[in-house]
C-alpha positions in Angstrom: 0.0 0.0 0.0 1.1 3.4 -0.8 0.2 5.8 2.0 0.9 9.4 2.0 3.0 10.7 4.8 1.4 14.1 4.6 -1.6 14.6 7.0 -4.7 15.9 5.4 -4.8 19.7 5.1 -7.1 21.3 7.6 -6.3 24.9 6.4 -9.5 26.7 5.8 -9.1 28.9 2.7 -11.1 32.1 2.4 -12.2 33.6 -0.8 -9.5 36.0 -2.1 -12.0 38.0 -4.1 -14.4 38.5 -1.1 -11.5 39.4 1.2 -10.3 42.0 -1.3 -13.8 43.4 -1.8 -14.4 43.7 1.9 -11.1 45.5 2.4 -11.9 47.8 -0.5 -15.2 48.7 1.1 -13.7 49.3 4.6 -10.0 49.2 5.1 -9.1 46.3 7.4 -12.3 44.4 7.0 -10.8 41.9 4.6 -8.0 41.1 7.1 -10.6 40.5 9.8 -12.5 38.2 7.4 -9.2 36.3 6.9 -8.8 35.9 10.7 -6.1 38.5 11.0 -8.1 40.6 13.4 -5.3 42.7 14.9 -3.9 43.6 11.5 -7.4 44.6 10.3 -8.0 46.8 13.4 -4.6 48.5 12.9 -5.3 49.2 9.3 -8.7 50.6 10.1 -7.3 52.8 12.9 -4.4 54.0 10.7 -6.8 54.9 7.9 -9.1 56.7 10.4 -6.2 58.8 11.7 -5.0 59.7 8.2 -8.4 60.9 7.1 -9.1 62.6 10.4 -5.8 64.6 10.4 -6.1 65.2 6.7 -9.6 66.5 7.1 -8.5 68.8 9.9 -5.6 70.3 7.7 -7.9 70.4 4.7 -10.4 72.5 6.7 -7.7 74.9 7.7 -6.3 75.3 4.2 -9.4 75.2 2.0 -8.8 71.6 1.0 -5.1 71.9 -0.1 -3.7 70.5 3.1 -5.6 67.3 2.6 -3.8 66.3 -0.6 -0.8 64.6 0.9 -3.1 62.8 3.4 -5.3 61.6 0.5 -2.2 60.2 -1.2 -1.2 58.4 1.9 -4.7 57.1 2.4 -4.8 55.8 -1.2 -1.6 53.9 -0.7 -2.8 52.5 2.6 -6.1 51.5 0.9 -4.3 49.7 -2.0 -2.0 48.0 0.5 -5.1 46.8 2.5 -6.8 45.4 -0.6 -3.7 43.5 -1.8 -2.8 42.3 1.6 -6.4 41.0 2.2 -6.2 39.1 -1.2 -2.8 37.7 -0.4 -3.7 36.8 3.1 -6.7 34.7 2.1 -4.5 31.8 1.1 -4.5 32.5 -2.6 -0.7 32.5 -2.7 -0.1 29.6 -0.3 0.6 26.1 -1.4 -1.3 23.1 -0.2 
């Protein structure tokens, strides 16, 4: 008999598309869906801080002060979507 020495995989794979869509809708939500709760909370808090500070400076400068913060928020948002997709098991081997 030829028995495999590898135990059966018990890794629960999440949908990469759903994880990316959730993270696109709300930064950090895709990470929480993937079971990486702390990472999701950190991303959400960082995004909230960036938008809050950017909004404050934007209000003081008639919107111009918000431009650098919007760029940082965009980069953080893209990172969150890609990280959620990658963290769903789509790049992991069985």
